[in-house]
MDTraj code that builds the backbone (N, CA, C; nanometers):
import mdtraj as md
import numpy as np

residues = "UNK UNK UNK UNK UNK UNK UNK UNK UNK UNK UNK UNK UNK UNK UNK UNK UNK UNK UNK UNK UNK UNK UNK UNK UNK UNK UNK UNK UNK UNK UNK UNK UNK UNK UNK UNK UNK UNK UNK UNK UNK UNK UNK UNK UNK UNK UNK UNK UNK UNK UNK UNK UNK UNK UNK UNK UNK UNK UNK UNK UNK UNK UNK UNK UNK UNK UNK UNK UNK UNK UNK UNK UNK UNK UNK UNK UNK UNK UNK UNK UNK UNK UNK UNK UNK UNK UNK UNK UNK UNK UNK UNK UNK UNK UNK UNK UNK UNK UNK UNK UNK UNK UNK UNK UNK UNK UNK UNK UNK UNK".split()
xyz = np.array([
    [1.4918, -1.7440, -0.9381],
    [1.3517, -1.6857, -0.9620],
    [1.3636, -1.5601, -0.8761],
    [1.3067, -1.4404, -0.8694],
    [1.3090, -1.3666, -0.7750],
    [1.1471, -1.3347, -0.7682],
    [1.1197, -1.3973, -0.6061],
    [0.9779, -1.3606, -0.5553],
    [0.9324, -1.2528, -0.4867],
    [1.0648, -1.1435, -0.4297],
    [1.0051, -1.0298, -0.3526],
    [1.0663, -0.9130, -0.4335],
    [0.9800, -0.8189, -0.4439],
    [1.0163, -0.7187, -0.4970],
    [1.1339, -0.6637, -0.3992],
    [1.1751, -0.5385, -0.4603],
    [1.3062, -0.4522, -0.3484],
    [1.2551, -0.3776, -0.2610],
    [1.3204, -0.4112, -0.1371],
    [1.2535, -0.3240, -0.0286],
    [1.3191, -0.1844, -0.0236],
    [1.2608, -0.1079, 0.0359],
    [1.3460, 0.0204, 0.0167],
    [1.4013, 0.0612, 0.1866],
    [1.4829, 0.0957, 0.2290],
    [1.5516, 0.1238, 0.3522],
    [1.4920, 0.1352, 0.4716],
    [1.3634, 0.2065, 0.4730],
    [1.3356, 0.2331, 0.5796],
    [1.1466, 0.1552, 0.5175],
    [1.1297, 0.0632, 0.5519],
    [1.0565, 0.0115, 0.5420],
    [0.9464, -0.0612, 0.6435],
    [0.8042, -0.0516, 0.6319],
    [0.7548, -0.1569, 0.7521],
    [0.6921, -0.2320, 0.6455],
    [0.7059, -0.3871, 0.6752],
    [0.6118, -0.4932, 0.6217],
    [0.5020, -0.5293, 0.7101],
    [0.3735, -0.5148, 0.6676],
    [0.2825, -0.5930, 0.7373],
    [0.1521, -0.6762, 0.6550],
    [0.0806, -0.7513, 0.7119],
    [0.0052, -0.8349, 0.6300],
    [0.0824, -0.9201, 0.5468],
    [0.1744, -0.9771, 0.6037],
    [0.2468, -1.0803, 0.5192],
    [0.1614, -1.2563, 0.5856],
    [0.1383, -1.2846, 0.4576],
    [0.0746, -1.4005, 0.5142],
    [0.1464, -1.5387, 0.6123],
    [0.0910, -1.5611, 0.6987],
    [0.1314, -1.6376, 0.7865],
    [0.2448, -1.7461, 0.7724],
    [0.2293, -1.8352, 0.6661],
    [0.3381, -1.9187, 0.6180],
    [0.4763, -1.8507, 0.5904],
    [0.4022, -1.7406, 0.5624],
    [0.5688, -1.6676, 0.4394],
    [0.6552, -1.5689, 0.5486],
    [0.6353, -1.5519, 0.6825],
    [0.6976, -1.4488, 0.7685],
    [0.8519, -1.4978, 0.7794],
    [0.8875, -1.6136, 0.7738],
    [1.0030, -1.6865, 0.8017],
    [1.1073, -1.6522, 0.6611],
    [1.0549, -1.6689, 0.5580],
    [1.1328, -1.6333, 0.4333],
    [1.1443, -1.5134, 0.4166],
    [1.0304, -1.3868, 0.4554],
    [1.0246, -1.2806, 0.4284],
    [1.1420, -1.1891, 0.4961],
    [1.1373, -1.2185, 0.6185],
    [1.2400, -1.2003, 0.7044],
    [1.3847, -1.2711, 0.6466],
    [1.3783, -1.3988, 0.6434],
    [1.5471, -1.3661, 0.5942],
    [1.5726, -1.3062, 0.4615],
    [1.4617, -1.2655, 0.3421],
    [1.5254, -1.2129, 0.2594],
    [1.5497, -1.0717, 0.2755],
    [1.4524, -1.0193, 0.3708],
    [1.4938, -0.8778, 0.4349],
    [1.5978, -0.8530, 0.4877],
    [1.6289, -0.9409, 0.5616],
    [1.8108, -0.9657, 0.6738],
    [1.8994, -0.9830, 0.5470],
    [1.8708, -1.0637, 0.4135],
    [1.9809, -1.0441, 0.3421],
    [2.0316, -0.9318, 0.2933],
    [1.9408, -0.8340, 0.2640],
    [1.9823, -0.7223, 0.1886],
    [1.9626, -0.5885, 0.2734],
    [1.9155, -0.6005, 0.4076],
    [1.8947, -0.4918, 0.4769],
    [2.0200, -0.5309, 0.6152],
    [2.0489, -0.6314, 0.6761],
    [2.1146, -0.6794, 0.7632],
    [2.0871, -0.6158, 0.9087],
    [1.9599, -0.5480, 0.9044],
    [1.9272, -0.5186, 1.0453],
    [1.7766, -0.5430, 1.0410],
    [1.6895, -0.5858, 1.0934],
    [1.5367, -0.5834, 1.1089],
    [1.4985, -0.6161, 1.2467],
    [1.3526, -0.5865, 1.2849],
    [1.2829, -0.5998, 1.3981],
    [1.1877, -0.6712, 1.3907],
    [1.1476, -0.7906, 1.4150],
    [0.9882, -0.8347, 1.3987],
    [0.9463, -0.8445, 1.5462],
    [0.8131, -0.7996, 1.5293],
    [0.7356, -0.8057, 1.6536],
    [0.6248, -0.9395, 1.6210],
    [0.6406, -1.0064, 1.7255],
    [0.5786, -1.1545, 1.7173],
    [0.4619, -1.1445, 1.7828],
    [0.3516, -1.2241, 1.7622],
    [0.2046, -1.1949, 1.8249],
    [0.2117, -1.3043, 1.9703],
    [0.3057, -1.3679, 1.9687],
    [0.2714, -1.4730, 2.0785],
    [0.4484, -1.5486, 2.1463],
    [0.4563, -1.5963, 2.2162],
    [0.5707, -1.6789, 2.2556],
    [0.6162, -1.7934, 2.1463],
    [0.4753, -1.8526, 2.0883],
    [0.5345, -1.9501, 2.0213],
    [0.5857, -1.8977, 1.8892],
    [0.5116, -1.7984, 1.8239],
    [0.5797, -1.7562, 1.7065],
    [0.7050, -1.6780, 1.6966],
    [0.7343, -1.6238, 1.8479],
    [0.8877, -1.5599, 1.8666],
    [0.9884, -1.6710, 1.8226],
    [0.9480, -1.7930, 1.9200],
    [1.0307, -1.8902, 1.9176],
    [1.0818, -1.9724, 1.7806],
    [0.9716, -1.9847, 1.7206],
    [0.9360, -2.0220, 1.5705],
    [1.0199, -1.9490, 1.4490],
    [1.0463, -1.7904, 1.4908],
    [1.0882, -1.7138, 1.3707],
    [1.2327, -1.7228, 1.4170],
    [1.3033, -1.7206, 1.5563],
    [1.4104, -1.7452, 1.5988],
    [1.4495, -1.8793, 1.5304],
    [1.4082, -1.9669, 1.5627],
    [1.4940, -2.0979, 1.5042],
    [1.4916, -2.1203, 1.3656],
    [1.3672, -2.0912, 1.2640],
    [1.3525, -2.0625, 1.1408],
    [1.4729, -1.9396, 1.1001],
    [1.5407, -1.8828, 1.1642],
    [1.5917, -1.7423, 1.1213],
    [1.7301, -1.8313, 1.1220],
    [1.7923, -1.8818, 1.2407],
    [1.8914, -1.9369, 1.2735],
    [1.9194, -2.0732, 1.1791],
    [1.8448, -2.1217, 1.1423],
    [1.8692, -2.2296, 1.0022],
    [1.8364, -2.1645, 0.8743],
    [1.7777, -2.0776, 0.8512],
    [1.8261, -1.9622, 0.7014],
    [1.9156, -1.9229, 0.6886],
    [1.9718, -1.8206, 0.8098],
    [2.0767, -1.7496, 0.7997],
    [2.1511, -1.7573, 0.9303],
    [2.2513, -1.8349, 0.9578],
    [2.3047, -1.8885, 1.0724],
    [2.4294, -1.7824, 1.0888],
    [2.4416, -1.6966, 0.9873],
    [2.5435, -1.5867, 1.0127],
    [2.4976, -1.4668, 1.0466],
    [2.3678, -1.4664, 1.0664],
    [2.3033, -1.3208, 1.2039],
    [2.2589, -1.3642, 1.2736],
    [2.3092, -1.3113, 1.3864],
    [2.2533, -1.3438, 1.5316],
    [2.1165, -1.2896, 1.5259],
    [2.0449, -1.3783, 1.5778],
    [1.8873, -1.3231, 1.6039],
    [1.9265, -1.2970, 1.8046],
    [1.8165, -1.1643, 1.8178],
    [1.8455, -1.1470, 1.9639],
    [1.6982, -1.1043, 1.9947],
    [1.6617, -1.2055, 2.1031],
    [1.5170, -1.2359, 2.1282],
    [1.5065, -1.1186, 2.2573],
    [1.3957, -1.0506, 2.2474],
    [1.3549, -0.9802, 2.4003],
    [1.2240, -1.0114, 2.4124],
    [1.2360, -1.0903, 2.4887],
    [1.0955, -1.1859, 2.5636],
    [1.0171, -1.1030, 2.6373],
    [0.8781, -1.1102, 2.6666],
    [0.7840, -1.0383, 2.7086],
    [0.7923, -1.0877, 2.8688],
    [0.7426, -0.9808, 2.9452],
    [0.7298, -0.9918, 3.1120],
    [0.6668, -1.1225, 3.1494],
    [0.6890, -1.1807, 3.2128],
    [0.6164, -1.2785, 3.2566],
    [0.5040, -1.2762, 3.3862],
    [0.4906, -1.1248, 3.3843],
    [0.3725, -1.0902, 3.5287],
    [0.3114, -0.9767, 3.4831],
    [0.2258, -0.9585, 3.5085],
    [0.1510, -0.8359, 3.5074],
    [0.2049, -0.6809, 3.5670],
    [0.2016, -0.5719, 3.5012],
    [0.2512, -0.4548, 3.5802],
    [0.1655, -0.4536, 3.7088],
    [0.2476, -0.4138, 3.8080],
    [0.1842, -0.3941, 3.9343],
    [0.0994, -0.5112, 4.0102],
    [0.1960, -0.6429, 3.9895],
    [0.1882, -0.7929, 4.0096],
    [0.2451, -0.8006, 4.1204],
    [0.2005, -0.8530, 4.2284],
    [0.2812, -0.8700, 4.3512],
    [0.4032, -0.9699, 4.3483],
    [0.3753, -1.0453, 4.2096],
    [0.4768, -1.1563, 4.1973],
    [0.6074, -1.0846, 4.0971],
    [0.7041, -1.1245, 4.1367],
    [0.7915, -1.0583, 4.0513],
    [0.8438, -1.1357, 3.9480],
    [0.8929, -1.1119, 3.8131],
    [0.9132, -1.1768, 3.6954],
    [1.0766, -1.2589, 3.7431],
    [1.0408, -1.3601, 3.6468],
    [1.1216, -1.5007, 3.6636],
    [1.2603, -1.4289, 3.6413],
    [1.3618, -1.5137, 3.7105],
    [1.5013, -1.4465, 3.6656],
    [1.5562, -1.4724, 3.5421],
    [1.5140, -1.6006, 3.4906],
    [1.5372, -1.6075, 3.3610],
    [1.4972, -1.5063, 3.2772],
    [1.3768, -1.4530, 3.2881],
    [1.3181, -1.3744, 3.1412],
    [1.4166, -1.2058, 3.2046],
    [1.4247, -1.2080, 3.3394],
    [1.4919, -1.0616, 3.3450],
    [1.6253, -1.0782, 3.3046],
    [1.7112, -1.1681, 3.3176],
    [1.8052, -1.1780, 3.2800],
    [1.8391, -1.1844, 3.0853],
    [1.7344, -1.2419, 3.0127],
    [1.7544, -1.2783, 2.8759],
    [1.7092, -1.1091, 2.8523],
    [1.5671, -1.0698, 2.8837],
    [1.5810, -0.9006, 2.8690],
    [1.6684, -0.8004, 2.8816],
    [1.7901, -0.8021, 2.9973],
    [1.8680, -0.7301, 3.0467],
    [2.0201, -0.7684, 2.9422],
    [2.0267, -0.8921, 2.8502],
    [2.1597, -0.9332, 2.7932],
    [2.0814, -0.8661, 2.6338],
    [1.9393, -0.8871, 2.6178],
    [1.9182, -0.8155, 2.5013],
    [1.9229, -0.6890, 2.4438],
    [1.9144, -0.6209, 2.5762],
    [1.8971, -0.4735, 2.5896],
    [2.0357, -0.4024, 2.5839],
    [2.1046, -0.4765, 2.6655],
    [2.2785, -0.4516, 2.7052],
    [2.3375, -0.4571, 2.5652],
    [2.3081, -0.5476, 2.4877],
    [2.3535, -0.5825, 2.3419],
    [2.2959, -0.4739, 2.2235],
    [2.1783, -0.4099, 2.2770],
    [2.1737, -0.3110, 2.1745],
    [2.2195, -0.1805, 2.1930],
    [2.2416, -0.1829, 2.3125],
    [2.2751, -0.0539, 2.3482],
    [2.4561, -0.0295, 2.3212],
    [2.5151, -0.1670, 2.3347],
    [2.6585, -0.1473, 2.2844],
    [2.6438, -0.1495, 2.1385],
    [2.5472, -0.1880, 2.0708],
    [2.5344, -0.2106, 1.9400],
    [2.6673, -0.3355, 1.8779],
    [2.6110, -0.4489, 1.9749],
    [2.7037, -0.5571, 1.9537],
    [2.6976, -0.6356, 1.8386],
    [2.6276, -0.6434, 1.7793],
    [2.5695, -0.7036, 1.6681],
    [2.5013, -0.5942, 1.5653],
    [2.5954, -0.5263, 1.4983],
    [2.5454, -0.4402, 1.3809],
    [2.4501, -0.4804, 1.2770],
    [2.4897, -0.6574, 1.2508],
    [2.4102, -0.7017, 1.1459],
    [2.3517, -0.8293, 1.2334],
    [2.1903, -0.7659, 1.2853],
    [2.1226, -0.8876, 1.3623],
    [1.9733, -0.8713, 1.3291],
    [1.9052, -0.9350, 1.3870],
    [1.7695, -0.9864, 1.3758],
    [1.7088, -0.9468, 1.5548],
    [1.6504, -0.8604, 1.5641],
    [1.5373, -0.8430, 1.6829],
    [1.4134, -0.9038, 1.6606],
    [1.3971, -0.9649, 1.8055],
    [1.2797, -1.0486, 1.7696],
    [1.1953, -1.0204, 1.9227],
    [1.0845, -0.9436, 1.9073],
    [1.0228, -0.9186, 2.0453],
    [0.9092, -0.9378, 2.0335],
    [0.8243, -0.9571, 2.1564],
    [0.6359, -0.9766, 2.1493],
    [0.5693, -0.8303, 2.1846],
    [0.4550, -0.8155, 2.1365],
    [0.3730, -0.7066, 2.0971],
    [0.3302, -0.6964, 2.2631],
    [0.2719, -0.7870, 2.3312],
    [0.2233, -0.7805, 2.4744],
    [0.2348, -0.9252, 2.5580],
    [0.2346, -0.8772, 2.6761],
    [0.2215, -1.0390, 2.7547],
    [0.0674, -1.0394, 2.7584],
    [0.0519, -1.1866, 2.7496],
    [-0.0639, -1.2198, 2.7539],
    [-0.1294, -1.2917, 2.8914],
    [-0.2177, -1.2065, 2.9791],
    [-0.2575, -1.2282, 3.1201],
    [-0.2824, -1.3836, 3.1148],
])
top = md.Topology()
chain = top.add_chain()
for i, resn in enumerate(residues, 1):
    res = top.add_residue(resn, chain, resSeq=i)
    for name in ("N", "CA", "C"):
        top.add_atom(name, md.element.get_by_symbol(name[0]), res)
traj = md.Trajectory(xyz[None], top)
């Protein structure tokens, strides 16, 4: 059974129903091998990462977490967030994973 139409190479998908994000991304990654998902919040980012790891275990998921502090804040970001962001960005610069899904957040909620 074929649920999805053919998706062109330079496509932007938006307006997908909340329950269908994971399956839609898995279908997109099955045909395009690289995609970017912009999550609304931390829980949706974690949900997408875990569901893609289940649906497509052969394709690595690269997560770019949001900063855990506001700009010009006196508190520095947590070291785990900094190291996760540096690892993600260095993997992207080196093109370590030509077939991958990059998951990032739209903004940091205060």
